Backbone as JSON Lines, residues from 0, in Angstrom:
{"i":0,"aa":"M","n":[112.97,23.87,173.12],"ca":[114.21,24.78,173.59],"c":[115.33,23.95,174.12]}
{"i":1,"aa":"D","n":[115.0,22.81,174.85],"ca":[116.05,22.0,175.33],"c":[117.01,21.25,174.36]}
{"i":2,"aa":"R","n":[116.45,20.98,173.31],"ca":[117.22,20.46,172.19],"c":[117.99,21.32,171.27]}
{"i":3,"aa":"D","n":[117.32,22.58,171.15],"ca":[117.92,23.48,170.3],"c":[117.62,25.04,170.83]}
{"i":4,"aa":"P","n":[118.39,25.18,171.8],"ca":[118.23,26.66,172.45],"c":[118.49,27.77,171.59]}
{"i":5,"aa":"A","n":[119.41,27.66,170.68],"ca":[119.71,28.69,169.71],"c":[119.11,28.65,168.43]}
{"i":6,"aa":"G","n":[118.18,27.74,168.25],"ca":[117.42,27.57,167.04],"c":[116.4,28.61,166.82]}
{"i":7,"aa":"F","n":[116.16,28.83,165.39],"ca":[115.16,29.82,165.02],"c":[113.84,29.51,165.41]}
{"i":8,"aa":"W","n":[113.27,28.18,165.07],"ca":[111.8,27.97,165.37],"c":[111.67,27.88,166.82]}
{"i":9,"aa":"P","n":[112.34,27.17,167.62],"ca":[111.96,27.2,169.05],"c":[111.8,28.66,169.7]}
{"i":10,"aa":"N","n":[112.79,29.62,169.22],"ca":[112.86,30.83,169.71],"c":[111.68,31.6,169.24]}
{"i":11,"aa":"F","n":[111.28,31.25,167.93],"ca":[110.24,32.12,167.33],"c":[108.92,31.86,167.93]}
{"i":12,"aa":"H","n":[108.69,30.39,168.11],"ca":[107.36,30.11,168.87],"c":[107.39,30.53,170.22]}
{"i":13,"aa":"L","n":[108.49,30.5,170.89],"ca":[108.44,30.86,172.38],"c":[108.19,32.33,172.3]}
{"i":14,"aa":"A","n":[108.74,33.4,171.49],"ca":[108.46,34.64,171.39],"c":[107.1,34.8,171.09]}
{"i":15,"aa":"V","n":[106.57,34.1,170.1],"ca":[105.25,34.47,169.73],"c":[104.14,34.18,171.1]}
{"i":16,"aa":"C","n":[104.48,33.15,171.72],"ca":[103.63,32.72,173.02],"c":[103.79,33.86,174.02]}
{"i":17,"aa":"A","n":[105.05,34.31,174.26],"ca":[105.25,35.46,175.03],"c":[104.45,36.56,174.73]}
{"i":18,"aa":"Q","n":[104.46,37.13,173.44],"ca":[103.81,38.24,172.96],"c":[102.32,37.97,173.29]}
{"i":19,"aa":"R","n":[101.72,36.82,173.08],"ca":[100.28,36.62,173.19],"c":[99.92,36.68,174.65]}
{"i":20,"aa":"Q","n":[100.86,36.36,175.43],"ca":[100.57,36.28,176.98],"c":[100.92,37.93,177.41]}
{"i":21,"aa":"G","n":[101.24,38.79,176.7],"ca":[101.56,40.13,177.2],"c":[102.9,40.31,177.86]}
{"i":22,"aa":"Q","n":[103.76,39.47,177.48],"ca":[104.99,39.51,178.0],"c":[106.07,40.06,177.09]}
{"i":23,"aa":"A","n":[105.95,41.34,176.8],"ca":[106.51,41.96,175.67],"c":[108.14,41.94,175.93]}
{"i":24,"aa":"A","n":[108.71,42.11,177.16],"ca":[110.12,42.03,177.26],"c":[110.62,40.59,176.83]}
{"i":25,"aa":"E","n":[109.89,39.52,177.23],"ca":[110.33,38.2,176.68],"c":[110.25,38.05,175.3]}
{"i":26,"aa":"A","n":[109.29,38.63,174.76],"ca":[109.09,38.67,173.33],"c":[110.18,39.25,172.55]}
{"i":27,"aa":"V","n":[110.56,40.38,173.05],"ca":[111.79,41.16,172.37],"c":[113.11,40.28,172.47]}
{"i":28,"aa":"G","n":[113.2,39.59,173.6],"ca":[114.37,38.71,173.78],"c":[114.27,37.57,172.73]}
{"i":29,"aa":"G","n":[113.09,36.91,172.6],"ca":[112.92,35.71,171.92],"c":[113.17,36.08,170.39]}
{"i":30,"aa":"F","n":[112.57,37.23,169.96],"ca":[112.56,37.59,168.57],"c":[114.08,38.11,168.26]}
{"i":31,"aa":"S","n":[114.82,38.6,169.27],"ca":[116.37,38.95,168.97],"c":[117.13,37.65,168.83]}
{"i":32,"aa":"A","n":[116.6,36.61,169.57],"ca":[117.38,35.41,169.3],"c":[117.05,34.77,168.01]}
{"i":33,"aa":"C","n":[115.79,34.85,167.56],"ca":[115.52,34.53,166.27],"c":[116.24,35.06,165.16]}
{"i":34,"aa":"L","n":[116.51,36.42,165.42],"ca":[117.24,37.16,164.28],"c":[118.83,36.84,164.37]}
{"i":35,"aa":"V","n":[119.42,36.5,165.55],"ca":[120.54,36.04,165.65],"c":[120.62,34.54,164.79]}
{"i":36,"aa":"A","n":[119.69,33.77,164.91],"ca":[119.8,32.35,164.4],"c":[119.52,32.65,162.72]}
{"i":37,"aa":"A","n":[118.75,33.56,162.35],"ca":[118.45,33.84,160.89],"c":[119.42,34.64,160.4]}
{"i":38,"aa":"R","n":[120.41,35.06,161.01],"ca":[121.44,35.96,160.64],"c":[120.88,37.33,160.08]}
{"i":39,"aa":"D","n":[119.82,37.85,160.77],"ca":[119.16,39.15,160.54],"c":[118.48,39.25,159.13]}
{"i":40,"aa":"R","n":[117.95,37.84,158.61],"ca":[117.34,37.85,157.29],"c":[115.8,37.7,157.46]}
{"i":41,"aa":"R","n":[115.22,37.85,158.43],"ca":[113.75,37.48,158.66],"c":[112.99,38.87,158.97]}
{"i":42,"aa":"G","n":[112.28,39.52,157.94],"ca":[111.58,40.66,158.21],"c":[110.52,40.5,159.29]}
{"i":43,"aa":"L","n":[109.91,39.29,159.14],"ca":[108.87,38.97,160.08],"c":[109.2,38.85,161.56]}
{"i":44,"aa":"C","n":[110.47,38.6,161.78],"ca":[111.02,38.7,163.25],"c":[111.06,40.09,163.55]}
{"i":45,"aa":"H","n":[111.56,40.94,162.76],"ca":[111.75,42.29,163.09],"c":[110.36,43.03,163.2]}
{"i":46,"aa":"Y","n":[109.36,42.69,162.49],"ca":[108.0,43.05,162.57],"c":[107.49,42.74,164.03]}
{"i":47,"aa":"H","n":[107.46,41.53,164.33],"ca":[106.94,41.05,165.55],"c":[107.78,41.61,166.76]}
{"i":48,"aa":"R","n":[109.02,41.8,166.54],"ca":[109.76,42.57,167.7],"c":[109.27,43.9,167.9]}
{"i":49,"aa":"G","n":[109.11,44.47,166.71],"ca":[108.49,45.87,166.73],"c":[107.36,46.03,167.5]}
{"i":50,"aa":"L","n":[106.33,45.04,167.23],"ca":[105.15,44.98,168.03],"c":[105.49,44.98,169.54]}
{"i":51,"aa":"A","n":[106.35,44.01,169.77],"ca":[106.77,43.98,171.27],"c":[107.41,45.38,171.95]}
{"i":52,"aa":"Y","n":[108.06,45.9,171.14],"ca":[108.49,47.39,171.39],"c":[107.41,48.43,171.54]}
{"i":53,"aa":"V","n":[106.48,48.27,170.84],"ca":[105.35,49.18,170.98],"c":[104.68,48.78,172.26]}
{"i":54,"aa":"A","n":[104.56,47.51,172.67],"ca":[103.77,47.22,173.85],"c":[104.76,47.59,175.27]}
{"i":55,"aa":"L","n":[105.95,47.65,174.73],"ca":[106.91,48.28,175.96],"c":[107.09,49.64,176.1]}
{"i":56,"aa":"G","n":[106.36,50.36,175.15],"ca":[106.36,51.87,175.08],"c":[107.81,52.43,174.46]}
{"i":57,"aa":"K","n":[108.27,51.63,173.46],"ca":[109.64,51.97,172.97],"c":[109.28,52.22,171.47]}
{"i":58,"aa":"P","n":[108.64,53.3,171.15],"ca":[108.25,53.4,169.79],"c":[109.49,53.88,168.84]}
{"i":59,"aa":"D","n":[110.48,54.3,169.17],"ca":[111.59,54.55,168.35],"c":[112.26,53.2,167.95]}
{"i":60,"aa":"N","n":[112.44,52.3,168.96],"ca":[112.95,50.93,168.65],"c":[111.95,50.22,167.76]}
{"i":61,"aa":"A","n":[110.71,50.35,167.96],"ca":[109.57,49.65,167.0],"c":[109.75,50.17,165.65]}
{"i":62,"aa":"V","n":[109.87,51.6,165.27],"ca":[110.07,52.11,164.22],"c":[111.11,51.51,163.47]}
{"i":63,"aa":"R","n":[112.33,51.45,164.14],"ca":[113.66,50.9,163.6],"c":[113.4,49.37,163.13]}
{"i":64,"aa":"D","n":[112.59,48.61,163.96],"ca":[112.31,47.22,163.5],"c":[111.5,47.14,162.38]}
{"i":65,"aa":"F","n":[110.44,47.98,162.26],"ca":[109.45,48.12,161.0],"c":[110.32,48.61,159.84]}
{"i":66,"aa":"D","n":[111.18,49.5,160.02],"ca":[112.11,49.9,158.92],"c":[112.71,48.62,158.31]}
{"i":67,"aa":"R","n":[113.49,47.79,159.23],"ca":[114.18,46.78,158.96],"c":[113.27,45.63,158.36]}
{"i":68,"aa":"A","n":[112.25,45.49,158.89],"ca":[111.23,44.38,158.31],"c":[110.85,44.72,156.89]}
{"i":69,"aa":"L","n":[110.64,46.04,156.41],"ca":[110.23,46.49,155.22],"c":[111.33,46.39,154.33]}
{"i":70,"aa":"E","n":[112.57,46.52,154.68],"ca":[113.72,46.52,154.0],"c":[113.86,44.9,153.46]}
{"i":71,"aa":"L","n":[113.6,44.17,154.43],"ca":[113.93,42.63,154.28],"c":[112.7,41.97,153.35]}
{"i":72,"aa":"E","n":[111.46,42.55,153.73],"ca":[110.35,42.08,152.97],"c":[109.38,43.26,152.8]}
{"i":73,"aa":"P","n":[109.59,43.82,151.61],"ca":[109.04,44.92,151.32],"c":[107.4,44.83,151.03]}
{"i":74,"aa":"G","n":[106.92,43.64,150.97],"ca":[105.51,43.32,150.87],"c":[104.71,43.09,152.32]}
{"i":75,"aa":"L","n":[105.58,43.43,153.35],"ca":[105.01,43.16,154.65],"c":[104.33,44.34,155.11]}
{"i":76,"aa":"V","n":[103.06,44.46,154.62],"ca":[102.27,45.53,154.73],"c":[101.89,46.04,156.17]}
{"i":77,"aa":"E","n":[101.77,44.81,156.89],"ca":[101.48,45.13,158.46],"c":[102.63,46.03,159.14]}
{"i":78,"aa":"A","n":[103.86,45.9,158.54],"ca":[104.76,46.62,159.25],"c":[104.63,48.01,158.7]}
{"i":79,"aa":"A","n":[104.24,48.3,157.48],"ca":[104.14,49.78,157.0],"c":[102.83,50.41,157.84]}
{"i":80,"aa":"L","n":[101.69,49.56,158.1],"ca":[100.73,50.1,158.79],"c":[100.99,50.38,160.18]}
{"i":81,"aa":"N","n":[101.82,49.5,160.91],"ca":[102.05,49.81,162.16],"c":[103.13,51.0,162.33]}
{"i":82,"aa":"R","n":[103.93,51.13,161.43],"ca":[105.03,52.27,161.4],"c":[104.21,53.54,161.14]}
{"i":83,"aa":"G","n":[103.37,53.37,160.13],"ca":[102.31,54.68,160.06],"c":[101.64,55.08,161.29]}
{"i":84,"aa":"L","n":[101.15,54.17,162.0],"ca":[100.42,54.48,163.24],"c":[101.52,55.21,164.23]}
{"i":85,"aa":"L","n":[102.68,54.73,164.27],"ca":[103.76,55.19,165.05],"c":[104.1,56.58,164.48]}
{"i":86,"aa":"H","n":[104.17,56.88,163.47],"ca":[104.53,58.14,162.87],"c":[103.38,59.16,163.12]}
{"i":87,"aa":"H","n":[102.02,58.61,163.06],"ca":[101.05,59.48,163.42],"c":[101.04,60.03,164.88]}
{"i":88,"aa":"Q","n":[101.24,59.01,165.75],"ca":[101.3,59.37,167.24],"c":[102.51,60.29,167.34]}
{"i":89,"aa":"A","n":[103.5,60.45,166.56],"ca":[104.67,61.28,166.83],"c":[104.44,62.53,166.02]}
{"i":90,"aa":"R","n":[103.37,62.62,165.36],"ca":[102.86,63.89,164.55],"c":[103.7,64.08,163.43]}
{"i":91,"aa":"R","n":[104.2,63.0,162.64],"ca":[104.94,63.0,161.65],"c":[104.05,62.61,160.46]}
{"i":92,"aa":"F","n":[103.18,63.53,160.21],"ca":[102.06,63.29,159.38],"c":[102.29,62.83,157.88]}
{"i":93,"aa":"P","n":[103.3,63.35,157.17],"ca":[103.55,63.07,155.83],"c":[104.11,61.43,155.81]}
{"i":94,"aa":"E","n":[105.03,61.18,156.92],"ca":[105.43,59.83,156.74],"c":[104.38,58.98,157.3]}
{"i":95,"aa":"A","n":[103.28,59.13,158.02],"ca":[102.33,58.47,158.36],"c":[101.41,58.18,157.15]}
{"i":96,"aa":"V","n":[101.22,59.19,156.43],"ca":[100.34,59.11,155.1],"c":[101.05,58.14,154.24]}
{"i":97,"aa":"A","n":[102.22,58.35,154.03],"ca":[102.95,57.6,153.11],"c":[103.07,55.95,153.53]}
{"i":98,"aa":"D","n":[103.24,55.76,154.62],"ca":[103.06,54.25,155.12],"c":[101.78,53.78,155.14]}
{"i":99,"aa":"L","n":[100.71,54.39,155.47],"ca":[99.3,54.04,155.37],"c":[98.9,53.83,153.83]}
{"i":100,"aa":"N","n":[99.45,54.66,152.91],"ca":[99.16,54.37,151.51],"c":[99.85,53.26,151.08]}
{"i":101,"aa":"R","n":[101.09,52.93,151.56],"ca":[101.8,51.78,151.27],"c":[101.01,50.59,151.69]}
{"i":102,"aa":"A","n":[100.51,50.45,152.9],"ca":[99.72,49.46,153.41],"c":[98.5,49.25,152.6]}
{"i":103,"aa":"L","n":[97.92,50.33,152.18],"ca":[96.6,50.18,151.28],"c":[96.92,49.68,149.97]}
{"i":104,"aa":"S","n":[97.88,50.18,149.32],"ca":[98.26,49.72,148.06],"c":[98.82,48.33,148.15]}
{"i":105,"aa":"G","n":[99.27,47.74,149.2],"ca":[100.0,46.43,149.27],"c":[98.78,45.44,149.61]}
{"i":106,"aa":"G","n":[97.47,45.91,149.87],"ca":[96.48,45.1,149.93],"c":[96.03,44.9,151.51]}
{"i":107,"aa":"Y","n":[96.43,45.68,152.44],"ca":[95.95,45.62,153.77],"c":[94.52,45.99,153.69]}
{"i":108,"aa":"R","n":[93.71,45.57,154.62],"ca":[92.24,45.69,154.79],"c":[91.76,47.11,154.5]}
{"i":109,"aa":"P","n":[91.26,47.55,153.32],"ca":[90.96,48.91,152.94],"c":[90.14,49.72,154.06]}
{"i":110,"aa":"A","n":[89.3,49.04,154.52],"ca":[88.41,49.95,155.51],"c":[89.23,50.34,156.88]}
{"i":111,"aa":"V","n":[90.16,49.48,157.18],"ca":[90.93,49.98,158.33],"c":[91.93,50.98,157.91]}
{"i":112,"aa":"V","n":[92.66,50.87,156.82],"ca":[93.56,51.83,156.4],"c":[92.92,53.09,156.06]}
{"i":113,"aa":"C","n":[91.75,53.15,155.45],"ca":[91.18,54.35,155.1],"c":[90.69,55.16,156.21]}
{"i":114,"aa":"Y","n":[90.19,54.43,157.3],"ca":[89.72,54.96,158.55],"c":[91.15,55.57,159.12]}
{"i":115,"aa":"D","n":[92.12,54.88,159.14],"ca":[93.51,55.43,159.72],"c":[93.95,56.64,159.2]}
{"i":116,"aa":"L","n":[93.84,56.55,157.66],"ca":[94.12,57.71,156.93],"c":[93.31,58.98,157.19]}
{"i":117,"aa":"A","n":[91.87,58.87,157.55],"ca":[91.12,59.87,157.78],"c":[91.5,60.42,159.09]}
{"i":118,"aa":"V","n":[91.8,59.75,160.13],"ca":[92.31,60.02,161.36],"c":[93.56,60.99,161.28]}
{"i":119,"aa":"V","n":[94.56,60.47,160.42],"ca":[95.84,61.26,160.34],"c":[95.45,62.71,159.63]}
{"i":120,"aa":"H","n":[94.76,62.45,158.53],"ca":[94.44,63.84,157.9],"c":[93.66,64.67,158.79]}
{"i":121,"aa":"L","n":[92.9,64.3,159.59],"ca":[92.28,65.11,160.51],"c":[93.25,65.83,161.46]}
{"i":122,"aa":"A","n":[94.1,64.9,161.96],"ca":[95.11,65.45,162.98],"c":[96.04,66.44,162.33]}
{"i":123,"aa":"A","n":[96.16,66.4,161.06],"ca":[97.18,67.17,160.29],"c":[96.34,68.59,159.76]}
{"i":124,"aa":"G","n":[95.16,68.56,160.05],"ca":[94.49,69.67,159.6],"c":[93.62,69.61,158.23]}
{"i":125,"aa":"D","n":[93.74,68.6,157.48],"ca":[93.22,68.56,156.23],"c":[91.75,67.84,156.43]}
{"i":126,"aa":"R","n":[90.78,68.55,156.69],"ca":[89.54,68.14,156.96],"c":[88.88,67.41,155.61]}
{"i":127,"aa":"R","n":[89.23,67.97,154.4],"ca":[88.69,67.48,153.18],"c":[89.22,66.06,152.93]}
{"i":128,"aa":"A","n":[90.33,65.94,153.03],"ca":[91.02,64.69,152.81],"c":[90.52,63.6,153.91]}
{"i":129,"aa":"A","n":[90.37,64.17,155.2],"ca":[89.71,63.37,156.26],"c":[88.34,62.81,155.8]}
{"i":130,"aa":"R","n":[87.61,63.71,155.49],"ca":[86.15,63.32,154.98],"c":[86.19,62.25,153.91]}
{"i":131,"aa":"E","n":[87.09,62.56,152.87],"ca":[87.26,61.54,151.75],"c":[87.56,60.09,152.21]}
{"i":132,"aa":"F","n":[88.5,60.09,153.05],"ca":[88.92,58.83,153.56],"c":[87.85,58.25,154.5]}
{"i":133,"aa":"A","n":[87.23,58.85,155.4],"ca":[86.12,58.38,156.27],"c":[84.99,57.81,155.43]}
{"i":134,"aa":"A","n":[84.72,58.61,154.29],"ca":[83.79,58.05,153.38],"c":[84.12,56.78,152.85]}
{"i":135,"aa":"R","n":[85.24,56.64,152.15],"ca":[85.91,55.37,151.74],"c":[85.83,54.4,152.74]}
{"i":136,"aa":"A","n":[86.27,54.68,153.95],"ca":[86.21,53.72,154.88],"c":[84.76,52.93,155.18]}
{"i":137,"aa":"V","n":[83.91,53.87,155.09],"ca":[82.41,53.47,155.23],"c":[81.98,52.77,154.23]}
{"i":138,"aa":"G","n":[82.37,53.2,152.97],"ca":[82.12,52.48,151.57],"c":[82.63,51.03,151.68]}
{"i":139,"aa":"Y","n":[83.87,50.87,152.28],"ca":[84.31,49.37,152.24],"c":[83.74,48.61,153.48]}
{"i":140,"aa":"D","n":[83.32,49.21,154.5],"ca":[82.75,48.54,155.66],"c":[81.55,49.37,156.11]}
{"i":141,"aa":"P","n":[80.37,49.29,155.66],"ca":[79.31,50.04,156.02],"c":[78.84,49.96,157.61]}
{"i":142,"aa":"D","n":[79.45,48.77,158.13],"ca":[78.97,48.56,159.6],"c":[79.95,48.88,160.68]}
{"i":143,"aa":"D","n":[81.09,49.6,160.24],"ca":[82.0,50.23,161.08],"c":[81.57,51.48,161.73]}
{"i":144,"aa":"E","n":[81.31,51.28,162.81],"ca":[80.75,52.46,163.78],"c":[81.61,53.61,163.79]}
{"i":145,"aa":"K","n":[82.98,53.37,164.06],"ca":[83.92,54.4,164.29],"c":[84.1,55.14,163.01]}
{"i":146,"aa":"A","n":[84.1,54.52,161.91],"ca":[84.19,55.32,160.58],"c":[82.89,56.01,160.16]}
{"i":147,"aa":"K","n":[81.7,55.54,160.71],"ca":[80.44,56.22,160.43],"c":[80.53,57.38,161.37]}
{"i":148,"aa":"A","n":[80.84,57.27,162.55],"ca":[80.73,58.36,163.57],"c":[81.8,59.48,163.0]}
{"i":149,"aa":"L","n":[82.9,59.17,162.61],"ca":[83.85,60.17,162.13],"c":[83.32,60.85,160.94]}
{"i":150,"aa":"L","n":[82.81,60.06,159.99],"ca":[82.34,60.68,158.73],"c":[81.19,61.61,159.24]}
{"i":151,"aa":"D","n":[80.3,61.23,160.03],"ca":[79.12,62.19,160.56],"c":[79.72,63.37,161.29]}
{"i":152,"aa":"Q","n":[80.77,63.37,162.05],"ca":[81.46,64.38,162.69],"c":[82.05,65.3,161.69]}
{"i":153,"aa":"L","n":[82.61,64.75,160.67],"ca":[83.24,65.7,159.67],"c":[82.41,66.34,158.55]}
{"i":154,"aa":"R","n":[80.98,65.8,158.49],"ca":[80.16,66.33,157.66],"c":[79.37,67.35,158.41]}
{"i":155,"aa":"T","n":[79.17,67.35,159.84],"ca":[78.62,68.38,160.65],"c":[79.37,69.56,161.19]}
{"i":156,"aa":"D","n":[80.54,69.1,161.38],"ca":[81.67,70.16,161.96],"c":[82.01,71.11,160.81]}
{"i":157,"aa":"H","n":[82.15,72.36,161.2],"ca":[82.52,73.38,160.38],"c":[83.79,74.06,160.8]}
């Protein structure tokens, strides 16, 4: 940082360290500096800054960063997954399902995404779809206790 305080890589690595240490505000600042250095052309910086905004309890800022990350790097499925989770928290279920499906079709870990889709469908009141996705999650990872418990609950609840 002493040699290149406005440089992309020093700011990126410093921001990653801040994020790992739970210093979300410092991470936001560092990733913002990265975006200035990169002339706003790095989706990964928007993604990481979005995660820092989530940690700060600023979901609207996070969604905007995940939006931009996906504009710049459409294959950044982690951004789609995290944006989907934020949509779920905000009860925007169709948007959540669309983002989670994007993460799934983009190759994100299917057991994780299918479980998340089950939870979203359950929250939206679609128990049939929730049961199907919970079953898929268990099929992908038979050792996933959360998915098994959800599937059991959906099979026994009426």
